[in-house]
C-alpha positions in Angstrom: 29.5 -14.6 29.7 29.7 -11.0 28.5 29.8 -12.1 24.9 26.6 -14.1 25.4 24.9 -11.2 27.0 26.1 -8.9 24.2 24.7 -11.3 21.6 21.4 -11.3 23.4 21.3 -7.5 23.4 22.0 -7.5 19.6 19.3 -10.1 19.1 16.7 -8.1 21.1 17.7 -5.0 19.1 17.4 -6.8 15.8 14.0 -8.2 16.6 12.7 -4.9 17.9 13.7 -3.3 14.6 11.6 -5.8 12.7 8.6 -5.5 15.0 8.9 -1.7 15.0 9.0 -1.6 11.2 5.9 -3.8 11.0 4.0 -1.5 13.4 5.0 1.5 11.3 2.8 0.2 8.5 -0.3 1.2 10.4 -0.9 4.8 11.6 -2.6 3.4 14.8 0.5 1.6 15.9 3.2 3.8 14.2 4.1 5.9 17.2 4.4 2.8 19.4 6.5 1.1 16.7 8.9 4.0 16.7 9.3 3.7 20.4 9.9 -0.1 20.2 12.6 0.4 17.6 14.2 3.1 19.7 14.2 0.9 22.8 15.9 -1.9 20.8 18.6 0.6 19.6 19.2 1.8 23.2 19.7 -1.8 24.4 22.2 -2.5 21.5 24.1 0.7 22.3 24.2 -0.1 26.0 25.5 -3.6 25.2 28.2 -2.3 22.9 29.5 0.3 25.4 29.7 -1.9 28.4 30.0 -5.5 27.1 31.9 -5.3 23.9 35.6 -6.3 24.3 37.7 -5.5 21.2 40.8 -7.7 21.1 40.1 -8.8 24.7 40.3 -5.3 26.1 37.7 -2.7 27.2 37.0 0.6 25.6 39.4 3.3 26.8 37.4 6.3 25.6 33.9 5.6 26.8 33.6 9.0 28.4 34.1 10.7 25.0 31.6 8.4 23.3 29.0 9.0 26.0 29.6 12.7 25.9 29.1 12.8 22.1 25.9 10.8 22.5 24.5 13.2 25.0 25.3 16.2 22.9 23.8 14.5 19.8 20.7 13.5 21.7 20.1 17.0 23.0 20.6 18.6 19.6 18.4 16.0 17.8 15.6 16.2 20.4 15.5 20.0 20.4 15.6 20.2 16.6 12.8 17.6 16.2 10.5 19.2 18.7 10.9 22.7 17.2 10.7 21.8 13.6 7.5 22.8 11.8 5.6 20.3 9.7 6.4 22.2 6.6 10.2 21.8 7.3 9.9 18.1 8.1 11.2 17.0 4.7 14.3 19.2 5.2 14.9 17.6 8.6 14.5 14.1 7.1 17.1 15.0 4.5 19.6 16.2 7.1 19.1 13.2 9.3 19.4 10.9 6.3 22.6 12.6 5.2 24.1 12.3 8.6 23.5 8.6 8.6 25.2 8.3 5.2 28.1 10.4 6.4 28.6 8.1 9.5 28.7 5.0 7.3 31.2 6.7 4.9 33.4 7.7 7.8 33.4 4.1 9.1 34.7 2.9 5.8 37.3 5.7 5.7 38.6 4.6 9.1 38.6 1.0 8.0 40.7 1.8 4.9 43.9 1.4 7.0 43.0 -2.3 7.5 43.0 -3.2 3.9 46.6 -4.1 4.0 46.0 -6.4 7.0 42.9 -8.1 5.5 42.8 -7.9 1.7 40.0 -10.4 1.2 37.8 -9.4 -1.7 34.6 -9.2 0.4 36.2 -7.2 3.1 37.6 -4.6 0.7 34.3 -4.6 -1.3 32.3 -3.8 1.9 34.7 -0.9 2.8 34.5 0.6 -0.7 30.7 0.1 -1.1 30.1 1.7 2.3 32.3 4.6 1.4 30.8 5.2 -2.0 27.1 4.7 -1.1 27.5 6.7 2.1 29.2 9.6 0.3 26.5 9.6 -2.4 23.8 9.6 0.3 25.4 12.4 2.3 26.1 14.7 -0.7 22.7 14.0 -2.3 20.8 14.6 1.0 22.5 17.9 1.5 21.5 19.0 -2.0 18.0 17.7 -1.4 17.9 19.8 1.8 19.0 22.9 -0.1 16.4 22.4 -2.8 13.6 21.7 -0.4 14.4 24.8 1.6 14.7 26.9 -1.5 18.4 27.6 -1.1 19.4 25.7 -4.2 17.7 25.8 -7.5 17.3 23.1 -10.1 20.3 23.1 -12.5 20.9 21.1 -15.6 23.4 21.2 -18.5 23.7 19.3 -21.7 25.0 15.8 -21.3 24.7 15.9 -17.5 23.4 12.3 -17.3 26.3 11.1 -19.5 28.7 12.8 -17.1 27.0 11.0 -14.2 27.4 7.6 -16.0 31.1 8.4 -16.6 31.6 9.2 -12.9 30.0 5.9 -12.0 32.2 4.0 -14.4 35.3 5.7 -13.1 34.4 4.8 -9.5 33.8 1.1 -10.5 37.1 1.0 -12.3 39.1 2.4 -9.4 37.3 0.1 -7.0 38.0 -3.0 -9.2 41.7 -1.9 -9.3 41.9 -1.8 -5.5 40.1 -5.1 -5.0 42.0 -7.1 -7.6 45.3 -5.1 -7.6 47.9 -4.4 -5.0 46.7 -4.0 -1.4 49.0 -1.0 -1.1 47.1 1.1 -3.7 48.1 4.7 -3.9 46.3 7.0 -1.5 45.1 9.3 -4.4 43.0 6.4 -5.7 41.0 6.3 -2.5 40.8 10.1 -2.4 39.6 10.0 -6.0 36.8 7.5 -5.2 35.8 9.6 -2.2 35.7 12.9 -4.3 33.9 11.3 -7.3 31.3 9.7 -5.0 30.6 13.1 -3.4 30.5 14.7 -6.8 28.1 12.1 -8.1 25.8 12.6 -5.1 25.6 16.3 -6.0 25.2 15.9 -9.7 22.5 13.3 -9.7 20.2 15.2 -7.3 20.9 18.7 -8.7 18.6 18.5 -11.8 15.8 16.9 -10.0 12.9 19.0 -8.8 9.2 19.4 -8.8 7.1 16.5 -7.7 10.0 14.1 -8.2 11.8 15.1 -5.0 9.9 12.5 -2.8 11.4 9.8 -5.0 14.9 11.1 -4.4 14.4 11.3 -0.6 13.2 7.7 -0.6 16.2 6.5 -2.7 18.7 8.4 -0.6 17.2 6.8 2.5 17.7 3.4 0.9 21.3 4.3 0.1 21.9 5.1 3.8 20.5 1.8 4.9 22.8 -0.1 2.4 25.8 1.8 3.6 25.0 1.0 7.2 24.6 -2.7 6.3 28.1 -2.6 4.8 29.4 -1.2 8.1 27.5 -4.0 9.9 29.2 -6.6 7.7 32.6 -5.1 8.4 32.2 -5.4 12.2 30.1 -8.5 12.1 27.5 -6.5 14.0 24.1 -8.0 13.8 22.2 -4.9 14.8 23.8 -2.6 12.2 23.4 -5.3 9.6 19.7 -5.9 10.4 18.9 -2.2 10.7 20.7 -1.4 7.5 19.1 -4.2 5.5 15.6 -3.2 6.8 16.1 0.5 5.9 17.8 -0.3 2.6 15.2 -2.8 1.4 12.2 -0.7 2.7 13.6 2.4 1.0 14.2 0.5 -2.2 10.7 -0.9 -2.3 9.2 2.5 -1.5 11.3 4.1 -4.3 10.0 1.5 -6.8 6.5 2.2 -5.7 7.0 5.9 -6.0 8.5 5.6 -9.4 5.5 3.6 -10.5 3.2 6.2 -9.0 4.9 8.9 -11.1 5.5 6.8 -14.2 9.3 7.2 -13.8 12.2 4.8 -14.5 14.5 3.8 -11.6 17.3 4.0 -14.2 16.6 7.7 -14.8 16.5 8.3 -11.1 20.0 6.9 -10.6 21.6 8.9 -13.5 19.7 12.1 -12.6 18.1 12.6 -16.0 14.5 13.3 -15.0 12.4 15.8 -13.1 14.1 19.1 -13.9 12.1 22.2 -13.9 12.8 23.1 -17.5 9.6 23.3 -19.4 9.7 22.2 -23.0 8.0 24.1 -25.8 4.3 23.7 -26.0 3.9 22.6 -22.4 1.2 23.9 -20.1 3.3 26.8 -18.8 2.2 29.0 -21.7 -0.4 30.9 -19.7 -3.0 30.8 -22.5 -5.5 28.5 -20.8 -8.2 31.0 -20.7 -10.1 32.6 -17.8 -10.8 31.2 -14.4 -13.7 31.9 -12.1 -13.8 32.6 -8.4 -16.2 31.4 -5.8 -17.1 33.1 -2.5 -16.8 31.7 0.9 -20.5 31.7 1.5 -21.2 29.9 -1.8 -18.4 27.3 -1.0 -19.9 26.6 2.4 -23.4 26.2 1.0 -22.3 23.9 -1.8 -20.4 21.6 0.6 -23.0 21.7 3.4 -25.8 20.5 1.1 -23.6 18.0 -0.8 -24.0 14.3 -0.5 -20.3 13.6 -0.7 -17.3 15.8 -0.3 -13.7 14.8 -1.1 -10.8 16.8 0.4 -7.4 16.8 -1.4 -4.6 18.0 0.9 -1.4 19.4 -0.5 1.7 21.3 0.6 -0.2 24.5 0.9 -2.2 22.9 3.8 1.1 22.1 5.6 2.5 25.6 4.9 -0.6 27.2 6.5 -0.6 24.7 9.4 -4.2 24.2 8.7 -4.6 20.5 9.4 -6.6 21.0 12.6 -9.0 23.4 10.9 -9.4 20.9 8.0 -10.4 18.2 10.5 -12.8 20.6 12.2 -14.4 21.4 8.8 -14.7 17.7 8.1 -16.5 17.1 11.5 -18.9 20.0 10.8 -19.8 18.6 7.4 -20.3 15.1 8.9 -22.6 16.6 11.6 -24.8 17.8 8.7 -25.0 14.3 7.2 -22.2 14.8 4.5 -19.9 11.9 3.7 -16.3 13.2 3.8 -13.2 11.4 2.5 -9.6 12.4 1.9 -7.8 11.7 -1.4 -4.1 11.2 -0.8 -1.6 11.3 -3.6 1.6 9.3 -2.8 3.9 12.2 -3.6 1.7 15.1 -2.2 3.9 17.3 -0.2 7.7 17.2 -0.1 8.4 13.6 1.2 6.7 10.2 1.0 3.7 10.1 3.4 3.8 13.8 4.1 0.1 14.3 4.0 -0.6 11.1 6.0 1.7 12.4 8.8 0.0 15.8 8.7 -3.5 14.4 9.0 -2.5 11.8 11.6 -1.5 14.7 13.8 -5.2 15.7 14.0 -6.5 12.1 14.6 -8.2 11.9 11.2 -9.5 8.3 10.8 -7.2 6.2 8.7 -10.3 4.6 7.1 -11.1 8.0 5.6 -7.8 8.3 3.8 -8.1 7.1 0.2 -5.0 6.3 -1.9 -4.7 7.3 -5.5 -6.5 4.3 -7.2 -9.4 4.2 -4.6 -9.9 7.9 -4.8 -10.0 8.0 -8.6 -12.8 5.4 -8.5 -14.9 7.7 -6.3 -14.5 11.1 -7.9 -17.2 10.5 -10.5 -19.7 10.0 -7.6 -18.5 13.0 -5.6 -20.5 16.2 -5.5 -17.7 18.5 -4.3 -13.9 18.2 -4.3 -12.1 20.7 -2.0 -8.4 21.1 -2.9 -6.2 22.6 -0.2 -2.9 23.7 -1.6 -2.4 20.7 -3.9 -1.3 21.5 -7.5 0.8 19.2 -9.6 -0.9 16.1 -8.3 -4.3 17.2 -9.7 -3.1 18.6 -13.0 -4.9 17.1 -16.0 -1.8 17.8 -18.1 -0.3 14.7 -16.7 -2.8 12.7 -18.8 -3.6 14.9 -21.8 -0.5 16.9 -22.6 2.5 14.9 -23.9 4.7 18.0 -23.9 4.2 18.5 -20.2 7.1 17.7 -17.8 4.7 15.7 -15.6 3.1 13.8 -18.5 2.6 10.1 -17.6 2.5 10.8 -13.8 -0.7 9.3 -12.3 -2.7 12.1 -10.8 -5.9 12.5 -8.8 -8.7 12.8 -11.4 -10.6 15.5 -9.4 -12.1 17.0 -12.6 -14.5 14.0 -12.7 -16.5 15.4 -9.7 -19.5 17.6 -10.2 -17.8 20.6 -8.7 -14.1 21.4 -7.8 -13.2 24.2 -5.4 -9.4 25.0 -5.4 -8.0 26.9 -2.5 -4.7 28.6 -3.3 -3.0 31.9 -2.2 -2.6 32.9 -5.9 -2.5 31.6 -9.4 1.3 30.9 -9.2 2.3 27.5 -10.5 3.1 24.6 -8.2 6.4 23.0 -7.2 7.0 21.6 -10.7 6.8 25.2 -12.2 4.0 24.5 -14.7 0.5 25.9 -15.1 -2.4 23.8 -13.9 -5.1 23.1 -16.6 -7.6 22.3 -13.8 -8.0 25.9 -12.8 -9.6 26.7 -16.1 -12.1 23.8 -16.4 -15.9 24.7 -16.4 -16.6 22.8 -13.2 -13.6 24.4 -11.3 -13.7 27.5 -9.1 -10.9 29.3 -7.3 -11.1 30.2 -3.6 -8.1 32.4 -2.9 -6.6 32.9 0.6 -4.5 31.3 3.3 -5.8 27.8 3.8 -6.1 28.1 7.6 -8.1 31.4 7.4 -10.3 30.1 4.6 -11.1 26.8 6.5 -11.9 28.7 9.7 -14.3 30.9 7.9 -15.9 28.0 6.0 -16.5 26.3 9.4 -18.4 29.4 10.7 -20.4 29.7 7.4 -21.4 26.0 7.6 -22.5 26.3 11.2 -24.5 29.5 10.4 -26.4 28.1 7.4 
C-alpha cells in the first residue's frame, strides 16, 4: 500500500514539474508555475521521507534529514528575499552549483556499490553524475566569481587544447572503470573527480563579456543531466523527470543563446571563446572621434513629441534599480499619445531573461516586449531610441568590424532610428571591455547620469512640457 502511495506522490510530482515548466513560458503564469512545481516537489519529498522503505526498513535518520531541510529552507528563503536584482545572476550561479554538487556527492556515495553491481549502465550513471556534477559545481563557482567581479577573465596559450586533453583523460579513466576490474584503484576515482573539477574551472575561466549568459545556461543544463543520472541510479521518477526537464530545457536555451550570439556550442564546451582580450585593430582603440551630449530638457521634448519611442534596457538599469521609474516614464509618454515599446536582447544583463524578469517586476505588458528580430524590424520606423545601461548588445562593431571580439553577434540595430539617446554613467566600455561605435554616430547623443535619477527627472520634464 505504501509503495503505491509513494508511486502516486512521484507521479504527481513529475506531472507538476511538466505543468510548471509549461507555465513558466508565459510571464503571466510564470509565478504560478513556479508554485505548482514547488508543490509537486514538496509532495515528492514528503512521500520519500515517510513512505519510502529501503530494503524493507524505515529511515533511521529522519530527524537529521528534516533538520537539514529546515536549515536549508531558512537560508535559501532569507537569501532569495534579500538579494538585489543586480545580484540575481550570482545567486542563480550559486544555486545551480549547489545542485551540481549534490548530484556529484550522490555519485561519490554510490561508488562503494560498484563492486556489488558492476553493470555497465549502473557504473556509467555513477561516473556521468560525478563528472557532470563536478563540472557544474566548479564552473558555477567560477561564474559566480566572475559575475561578482571577484575573478577576472584569464587565458593562456593552448588553454582549449588542455581542456580537450582533460576531457580525453576523464573518458579514458571512465572507460577503464566500466570495462576493467570492478575493484579499480581508488586513485583513479580521485583522478576523475579532480580532473572534472579542474575542467569546470578551466572551461569557464576565459569566458567573459556578453558570453556569460550562455555559460550559465549550459551549466544549468549540466546540473539537470547530473540529477537525471542520480534519478536513474535510484530508479526515482521525480529526480529523473526533473533532471531531464532541466537538462533538456537548459540545452535548448544554450543552443538558442549560441545562435543569438553567433557562437559554436563546441567552443563553449572547450572554453575557447568570449575572453576579454581585444585583438589588434578592434574597437577598443579609442579613436572613434567626438561624441555629443544632450540635456534632460531636450531629451524629454524629443520623446514627448515623438510618434514612437523604443526603450532598450540593459544591466545599467538593473544596477540603478530603475525599472519602476522606467515604467513610469513609459506611462507618461503613453498619456501624451506616444507609442512605446521595449527592445529586449536575449543576452542583455548577466543571465538569460534578466531584462524580462526586471521589467516583469513592474508589470510592464508582455505584449510591449519585442525580441531581437521583431525589434530590428521596427527601428527604422522609430523616432527615438532610449538606451538605459545597455552597451555591447547595441554595438555596431558586431556587424561591421571583423576584428572585434563580438563580431558576428546579432545586436539590436538601434542606429537605424532617427535619434538615439544613450544613458550611461560614463564613457567606460561595457562588460565585454570594448568601445562602442554607437556613441560616436551622428544620430546618437549621450545622456550621462544614474539611470534612476535621469528617468525621474525625465518624467518631471515630460509632465511640465
